[in-house]
C-alpha positions in Angstrom: 34.7 -1.9 -9.5 32.3 -4.8 -10.3 32.3 -5.8 -6.6 31.0 -2.3 -5.7 28.0 -2.6 -8.0 26.8 -5.6 -5.9 26.5 -3.6 -2.7 25.6 -0.1 -4.0 21.8 -0.9 -4.3 21.8 -2.1 -0.7 23.5 1.0 0.5 21.2 3.2 -1.4 18.1 1.5 0.0 19.4 1.7 3.6 20.1 5.4 3.1 16.6 6.0 1.9 15.0 4.1 4.7 16.8 6.2 7.3 15.5 9.4 5.6 12.0 7.9 5.4 12.0 7.0 9.1 13.1 10.5 10.1 10.5 12.1 7.8 7.8 9.8 9.3 8.8 10.7 12.8 8.8 14.4 12.0 5.3 14.2 10.4 4.0 12.2 13.4 5.3 14.7 15.9 3.9 17.6 13.8 7.3 19.2 13.6 7.2 19.2 9.9 5.4 22.3 8.6 6.8 21.8 5.1 5.0 19.6 2.6 6.9 16.4 1.9 8.8 16.6 -1.5 7.4 13.3 -2.8 3.7 14.4 -2.8 2.6 15.0 -6.4 5.9 13.6 -7.6 4.1 10.7 -9.3 0.6 9.3 -9.9 0.6 7.1 -6.8 1.5 10.0 -4.5 -0.9 12.6 -6.0 -2.3 14.9 -3.3 -5.8 13.7 -3.9 -4.9 10.0 -3.8 -5.6 7.3 -1.2 -1.9 6.9 -0.4 -1.5 10.5 0.6 -4.9 10.4 2.4 -3.6 7.4 4.5 0.0 8.3 5.2 0.0 12.2 4.9 -3.6 13.2 6.0 -2.3 16.7 6.7 -1.4 17.2 3.0 -4.4 15.4 1.5 -6.5 17.5 -0.9 -9.8 16.2 -2.1 -10.1 16.0 -5.8 -12.4 18.4 -7.5 -15.4 16.6 -9.0 -15.6 17.3 -12.7 -18.7 16.4 -14.6 -18.3 14.9 -18.0 -20.7 16.3 -20.6 -21.4 14.0 -23.6 -21.1 15.6 -26.9 
């Protein structure tokens, strides 16, 4: 069992890379009409962020500018 714990992280990463490549190819070929699940899943991948703007321009949404009013 201990021997399996050494290779499981490698297998998990390789599986995710395969999925990421297929997602990237689908986005590039405009076959994907469904919003990627990871957008808005964390702060780094918020729909108004630079990462989404760079890698998923189709799904980028400019942030609403809110004015801060001092009290």
